[in-house]
Every structure is written in C-alpha cells, then in structure tokens.
N, C-alpha and C positions, 0 to 999 in steps of 0.2 A: 189195861194196864199202857200199853204203848200211847192209846190216847194219852190216858191223861198224864203220862210224863211229857208229851208234846204239846197238850194244852200248859204246862207251869213252863216251858221252854221257850214256846216259840206260839202264842196264840193266834187261833184264827186258822192255821194247819189244820188238815185231817188226813187221818192216815187212809189211803185210798184201796192199795190191794201190794201184797208181797211181789216184788220182781224176782226175788233171788236169794239164797244161802247157799252159805259154804263153812272149812272149815274156822274161819275169823270171824262170821259174823252177816246179819242179814241186810237186803237192801228194802227199800219198802219205797212207793209211789207217794207222795205225799201233794196234796191240793190245797189251792187257800180262793176263796172268791172275794174281792173286794171292787165295788161300784160295778155291778155286771159283767167284770172283765176275772176272767180263772187262769191262776198261776199255778204253776206245776213244778215241783222237785222232785229228788232223791231224797231220802233219808237213811244214812249207813248207821248200823248199832253193832258196835263192838263191846264185849263183853271182853275183861283183863281180870284173872286168868280165864281160858275159856271152859274151864271143868277144874274140879276138883282133884282131880287127875294127876293136874300138873303143880297144882300144891302139892301133893305128896311125892310127886315125883322128887321136886326140888327141895322137900324136906329129907328124903331120901338123900340127897348130896350131903347131908351134913349141916345144913340152915336149921336155924330156929325160928320161930314164927313171925319172930318180931324180923328179921334178916330177909324171910321168904317175904313178908309185906314192903320192905324195902326195894326188894328186888325188882316184885311187879309194879312197885310205884315208879322208880326208874324207867320203868319201859313206858309209862303213860304220859311222863314229862319227856321222855323225848320223843312220842308221835305228837305231842301238844309245840314240840318246837318246829314239826312238820306242818304244824298248820300255821304257822307263824311264816315259814317260807311260802307256803301256799297262799297266804292273802298277800303278799308280795308282787306276786304271781295273777294275780286275778284281773279281769279285763283284757287277758291276751287272747286274740281271736283262735291261735292255736295251742290253748290249755284249758285242759279244764278247769272250773270255774268253781272255787269254793265259796259258798258262802257265809258259813257259819258251823259251831262246834261248840260241844259241852258236855263235860266231864263229871257224872253223880258217883260219888263210892258208894259202895252197896252199905245197907243198912246193918246188915248181920255178915262175920265172914272176911277175909280177904276178898277184893274184887272192886272193881269199877265199869260202869255202863257208859260208852263214850258215841256220842251221839253228832253225826256229821251230816250236816245239810250241804248238798251241792248240787248245780245244774243238771237236769236228766239228758242221757245222752245212750245213742246205741252203738254195743259195743260192736268192734270193723267185723267179727266172726259174725254177728247176728246180722247185721248190714250184707254182708256176704251172701248168706242163705236165700236172700231175695234179688241180690242186684251181682250178674255177674261185671266182674272188673274188665276193661279193657288196659291195654297197656298203658295209654294217657292215663287212666286212673289213678297206676302205679305210680306214674310220675308222681300227678297233684299228691298223692298220698305222701311221696318222700320229698317234695318241695314245701308241705306244710308243716310237716315232721322239724324239717332244716330251720322254716319261722318259729317253731317250740326252743329250738335249739340258741336259736339265735337270743333269744331271751334268756336260757339259761347260762350262756357264756356271760353274759353281759351281767348275771348278776355271779357269776364264778361256781355254777352249780355244774356237778358230771351228775348225770341223771343215772345210767350206769344200772340199768333194767326196761332198756327199750325192745318192746315185743309188741307182737298182736296184741295179745291179753289189755296193755296197755296203752290202746288206740282205740278211740272212740269218733263216734261222726254225729255233725249236728243233722237236726232235720235242713239246714239252707248247703249241706254238702260236704261241711267243712271239717277236717280230719283234725282230733285233737290228742294232745297227748298228757296221759295222768299218771297216776303215780309217782310221788316225789320221795320216796325212802319209806312212805306208813308201810306198806307187806315187809319190807327187813327190820322193822323195829317189831311187827307180829310174828315174824318167825322167830323171834327171841322166846315168845313163850310158846313156844312147841317145844316136845322133850326129844322129838326126831324129827330135825328138818330133810326136806330134798327140793333138791335146785335143780332137777332133772330137765326141767323146763325152761330156765334159765339159763342154761349152761349152753343149752342151743342155739344163743346170741349173744354170749359172753364173749367178749375180746380174750385174746389168748395170754395175754397181760396181766388181766385181772383172774383169770382162772389161776396161774401159776404163782400169783402173789405179788407181781412183781412191782414196780413202781408203775404208773399211769397219768396219762393224762384227759383231755377232754375227745379225745380222736376214739376213745374206747367207744362214746357214743352213737361217732359216724360208723363204726364195723359195725356196730349191732344196729343200726336203720339197711345201713350194705346190706348184713344178713335176710333182714324183713323184707327189703325190695327183691331179692334173691327169691326167697322163697315164693311173691307172688307172680315172677317173671318167669318160674319154674316149674308149670302145673304144682303149686303147693307143698314141694319138697325145699329141705333145705340142701345145702351142699353136700354129695357124696353119698346121697340117699340113693337107690336103685332107682330107674327112672319109672316116670309112672306109665304102663298101667300095672306093674311088679308091685306084689305085695309089700309090705315091711316090715321085717321082725326086726325083735326088741335089740339083736344082736347088731342089725343095719346101724340102729341111732349110735350104740355104742361107738363101733367102729368109724363113724360119719363123725362124731367129735372128735378122737383122736388122730383122727387125719388134720379136722380143720385145727387141732392146738398142735399138731407137730409140724405144721408150716406145709402142708402138700398143698401143691398148687391147684384153684380149685379152676373145672369147666365152667363154661360161662353159662348163663343161663338159658334153656333151652326155648324159650321165647323173645329173648334180647339179642340184638343183631348189633352190631358196627358199635358207634359211640356208646349208647346205652350201655350195651355188655361192660366197656371198656368203664365205663361208669361205674357200674355196680361193683365191679370186680376192682376197680382204686377203692372205692371206699371197705370191701372187705380186707385190703391186704394185710398180709400175715405182719407185718413190719410195719409198726404203727408212722415212722418216717416217710412209707410211700403211698401212706393216705391222706386224704383230704384234711387240710390242713383246720378247717374251721367248715361249720355249717354252711356259713356266706360263699364259702368255696364250690362244696357240693352243691345247693341249693341253683349258682349261678350256671353249672355243668348240668342238672337238671332241666331247668329252663330253656337250655340251648338247645335240646333235644325234643322241647314240649309237642312243637307242632309237625312234629317229624311224623308222631304216630297218626294213625287212624282210630277216631273216635270209636269205632264199628268192630276193632279188632278184639275179641274176645281170647281171655288167656288161659282160660278154665277150661279141659276137654269136660263132653257131657258124663257126668255121673262120677267127676273125681269127687273126693271127699277131703272137706277142710278137719282139722284135727283142732277142738279147745280145751289144752290138758284132756281130761277124759271123757271128752263128748266130742262125738264124731257128727258132723253135717254135712247132708249132703246137697252138691249144687244142684240147683234149677236150671234145666235147660234151658230155660226161658232168656231171651234174650235181655241187654240193659235196660234198663228203665233209668230217667232222670231221674239224678240225684236228689232233687228238692223233693219226690212226691214221698209223702205221709203214708207209711203203711200205720193200722192199727197197732202192730206191738213196735214201731219203729224206737220209740221211746224207753228204751231200756237201759237203767245206766249201767254200768261195770259194775264189777261188785268187788267195788274201793280196789282202783287200782291193780287189778289181778291176786287183790289181797285173799281174795274171798273167793 
C-alpha cells in the first residue's frame, strides 16, 4: 500500500525499511537508483487525525461532523504552511533539508495522510550511543546550532523548541537543527497534551506566557549545552551518579523557572562555563542578544579545549523521552565514520 502511494507521488523511490514510529506517524528509509548511483532519503508518514478516538473526542466537545472536519483540516493547512517555511530554509548546512511533501485525503471518513520526503540523518541521541562527546564536540554543536539560528533570525523566525531531540548529525559530522513548528501543530490533534520534555529547555518567559523574543532560542540552546557539559543532566538535578526521581525533575524545573542561580556545569571551567551560564540567564536582557554573539563567544574558546577530553563518565545514561541509552565506554571515533545504523532520520523533528 505504501509503495503504491510512493509510486504515485514520486516514481522511482522504493521503500527500504521502517526506521521508527511514534504517536504521530512512521518514518521509513527510501531509496532511488539512477545511472548506477543510489540515492537515499527519509519518508515521514503522518495521519491526521491519528485515530477515530480523536474524532470522537472532538465530537464530544459539542462539534458536529462538519465542524470536526474543518478543525482537522485547519491543522493540515497549518502544517503545510510550515512546509513553506522549511522550503525557504532549504540548502543551509546546519538546518535539516526538506525535499518535498504531499497531502492525500482519505477516501472514506475524516482524515488525511501527509507524506514528507527529507534528507536522511542521525538523531543526536542515536549518534551519542556510539560516539562519546568531547568538550570540543559540544562547542562544535553549539556553533552549528548558532549558524542555524542565524538563518532563523534572518527570516524573523523564532524556533522555540530547541532540544536534543530536534538536533541531528550528518555523515560529514555537521550538526543540524530540525522541527520548525510541525510538532506543535501535530500536538493540536492530541486530546491530552504533554510538554514535560519541552519544559526542560523552555525559557521562563515562554513558560509564563510573557512577551518574548529570539533570545528564548539562545536560552534553550544554552540548556542543551549545559546538559552535555554536566554528565547529561540539566540544571538542578542530582549530581551523577545519584538516581533521578520524577520529583527531582519537577523540583529542578521549578527552580529554573523561579530564577534560582544555576551552578556551573561540572565539566565546564572558566570562560566556557561563563558562556553557557550567560546563555541560560533567567533575565532575557542578560543573555546573548543574538546567535552571532553566542557563536563568537563559543569560537573564542574552541581551541582551548582538548579533543580527547570526554565528558561522560563510563556507564552514564542518555535519556531520549522514554528511551534510555547506555553510553559506550569506548573512546571517541572520528565524526566522519559511517556505521551501519548511522543514517536514521529523526522522527519528524521530535514529533514522533
């Protein structure tokens, strides 16, 4: 069935295998051969609404069938607008490349299938399973994300959802930013929304519903850098190797949102610690004003850090939503090394 749809949409592309699935859809590896060359991409398939229980939930809110159809159709239209935005950002080294999309209405009932063809990338967490990060790696990640945010600021775009799940890495070792609003649009289809993961990186002014600007992205990136420089733990969590309870996460978020002064990341010293803490400043006016400014600061300390200095103790774990990954005790390999499972696409910018 999927192959038949793919043949109609983009002839020549063949479904290779399922890479993953989640609450919002499935991701497949697809490939196309031409003149002896093999091309590969990722195909994301999203169904809206996700299931009939969502339709019933909206009907129970007092809408009639026509209103329910218009409700879900408006979500599809909003997602298409995000594709227009993504097409403007196409071709930038540090932004996930969108290639094409198609929206197909269901023959029966209320619903649409959305097919998105994108470049095939490795989710950051999957990459870290096999490659321990050095402090310089984290700085490189920060610089690459600043490059992506520079482009966003050029188009007056505030990403507002920077987190590890939305960061990917290419086979050439370039970190890329994904998810430009699609995940938030998809959340509208859920009767019960859970943003606990996003809260971890959310700027206080966004959390509180206050007026905000592009420095919220600086803040979120700062928290990402803090985590990777702090044994994979965000501010105010118990120090490694102490166990983390749910109440610890709740308390940490409360402390962060209330403006409690953050301790420096345990694996960052001197100027690097200052840079990260400034990016994470509670007061937006005390943060870096732009991605360019933060990038220059990170570049200034780039070559002060040793390439071989690994920042994760042996046995520490990486948590990606509900999945835990055990960090390998192996040394760091070259970023350009390709492994069999390297090319896994993110599940639609964390939406999946």
